[in-house]
N, C-alpha and C positions, 0 to 999 in steps of 0.2 A: 399497485402501491405496495412496497415492501418496507415495513417499519419494524423497529424494535421498540420495547418499552422501558429499557434501562440502560444504563452504562456502568462499566466496571470501574469508573474513576469519576472524580469530582470535575466536571467539564467547565464549571463557572469559576474555578480557582485559577487565574492566569499564572503563567510562568514566564519569566523574561525570555526573549528569543535567544537561542534556539529552543529553550525549554526542555532540555533532555534530562533523563535520570537513568541509573542502572536498571536493567530489567530484573536483575537478581534471580530469585527462584520462580517468578512468574512465568507462565508458559509463553512461548513465541507465538504460536497460533491458538485461536479461541474457536470454539464451536458454540454459537449462541442461538437464540431462539428462531433467527431468520436464516439458519444455515440452508434448509431445504429450498426455500424460495429464492434466496440469493444464488444458490448454485444453478437452479433452473434458469435464472436470467443469464448467468455467466455462459452456461451452455448454449443458450439461444444466441447470444452475441458472438461467441467463438464459431458457431455454425453459419451464421448469416452475415457477420461483418468482421470476419477474422483479420483482414488486413488492417482494420481500424484498431484492434485491440490487442493484437500480437505483432510485434516487431523485433527485428534484430539488426545490428551493425557490427558484424564480424566479431562476435564474442569468442573468447578463446575456448577451445575444446575442454582444456583442463578446468576453467571456471565453470562451465556448464555441468560437468560431472560432479564437481564439488557441491555446486548448488543443489543438485538433484539429491545427492547423499545427505546434506545438511537438512533439507526440508523434510525428507522421508524419515530421517533420524529423529526429528523433533515433533512429529505428529502426536497430538494428544491421545489419550486412551480411546476416545470415541472411534479412532480409526484402527484398522487391522491390516498390517502389510504381511503378505505371505508370497514369497517368491517374486514374480514380476507383476503382481497384482495388489491393489489397494482396495479394501472394502471401506466405503465411506459411510458416515453416520445416517445417511438417507437411504442406505441399502445398495447403492450403486457399486459396481466393481469397475475400477479404472486400471487399464493395462499400462504399466511403466514403459514408455517408450522414450529411450534416451536420444533417439534421432529428433524428437519433438518435445523437448523439455519444458518449454513454456506452455505448449498445448496440453501437456500432461498434468503440470501442477495446476494449471488454471481449471482443470476439472476436479481437483481434490480439495483445495483450501479456499476459504472465502476471501483471503487476502489477494490483493494485487501484488505481483512480484516484479520488482525492478532490479536488474543487475547492473552495477556500476563498476568499472574497471579503470585503474590509473593509467592514463596515457599522458605522458609528459608531466606537468605540474598539477593537473586536475583529474578528478574522477568523471568519467564519461558514461552515459547511458548506453550499454552495448546490447541490451535485450530487456523485454518486458512482456508480461501478460497484464494488461491494464484495462479491465472491463468496467471499472467504476471511476472514471476520471472526474475529479471536482474542478471543472472549468479550465481543462488543458487538453491538448491534442497530442496523442503519442507520436504521430508522424512528424510533428514539428519539433519533437525533442529528441528522438532517437539519434544517436551519434553525437550528441552534443554534451558539453560539460555542464556542471552544476549551475555556473553563472548564467548560462543561456536557459537552462531548464526553468529557472525561477523568473525569467522575464514573463510577464510584466508586473510581478508581485511588488506592490508599492513599498512595503516595509522591508523589502530585501535589498539593503543598501550595500555598498562595497565592504563596509565593515562586517556585516553580517555574512556576506559571501566568504570573506577570509576566514571567519569564525567557523562556518560550516565546513569549509575545506580542511581546516585543522581538525575538526570533529571527525570527518571521514578518515583522515590519516591517522587519528589517535584511537579508533575503535579496535579493540583487540579480540582475537579468537577466544571464545568462551566467555566473553564479558560484553554481551550485547546491551545496548542502550535504547531507550524509547521516548516518545514524546506524543502529545495529542494536540489536535486543533479543534476549533469550534467555528463552524461556518453556518450562517443562517440563510435559508433558502426559501423561495416561494414554491418551488417545484421539488416534489420528494423523489423524483426519477434518480436512480443510481448512476445511469450512464448520462453524463452531462459533459460532453466535449465541448471545448470552446477555443477559437483561435486566439493566439496571443496578440493579434491585431485588433481583437474586440474584447478586451478584458471585461470581466464581470463587475458590475457596480456593487461596491460593498454595501450591505444593509446594517442597520442598527440592531444590536443584540437583542434578542427577545421580541422583535417587532414583526417577524415573519412566521408562518405557520409551522416551519420545519427547521430542526437543528440537524446538521450534518457534521459528524465528528469522526476524524480518522485516528486510529491508533496506529502509530508508525513505529517500526522497529528497524534499528541498524544492526546488522549481523555480519561480522568479518568472516569470510571463508577462510579455513585453515591454510597456513603457509602461502599466502596470496595477498595481493593488493586489492583484490575484489571485494565488494561489500554488497550485500543484499538489503535492499530498502523495501520492506513489506508494509502493505496499508490495509487494515481491517476497517471498513466503512460501517458506521452506525448512522441510521436515519431515524429520528424521533419526532413525534409530534410535539409542539411546544409545551402542550399541557403535561406531557410525561418528563419534562426536564426540570427538576427541583429548582426553585429560585428564579425560573425564567419569567413567570408571570409578574415578578416584582421588578422586572426590567434588568435582570442579571445578565 
């Protein structure tokens, strides 16, 4: 069981969908108390179940290079980049392998990383390192547009789909945006894939033992239609969520 004890935002104050705000001067990537444990779990999953957690669908070479440069350039001070090596906060040294960009970045940051590129009128998921899925399965989503990725989310209406696509179109280089969600779970496991044909039953807020919250950032790669969608997963016991005991 890997848990954090706090969140860097007020998770119980809802925002209207899609609930985004400018990231401003806040860091893109966070290093929190669960870094070492989460990274150990990521490494295990990438070693034992790589086809389940890393997938691509013909991403452009240019987008992959820009993705690597963007992420490495935005690592917080806890990391040290030297030549082709990154020293991580837990003391590991990761070799930068541009022939395996998702495998490389998946060893460095806590965040799951999804690359979406414009194909026709929609952004399509062309690559991802997704070790901590919250009730979805990467192999069902890779190569598909946003409208398919969000099946079968009940609140994801056609209107929301159009607004989200406009949001992706409107993200500007150097002006990232972010949002968060709040998902109540019985099981604190970080790796929770689920087929779209068997959607998770929603639970009442504050009535299950664990809160799962994702800090999601949208980052436009420079001179490109490609967008990175990164997901930092927090898992807290209900008792550590302020206001949850009051049914918030």
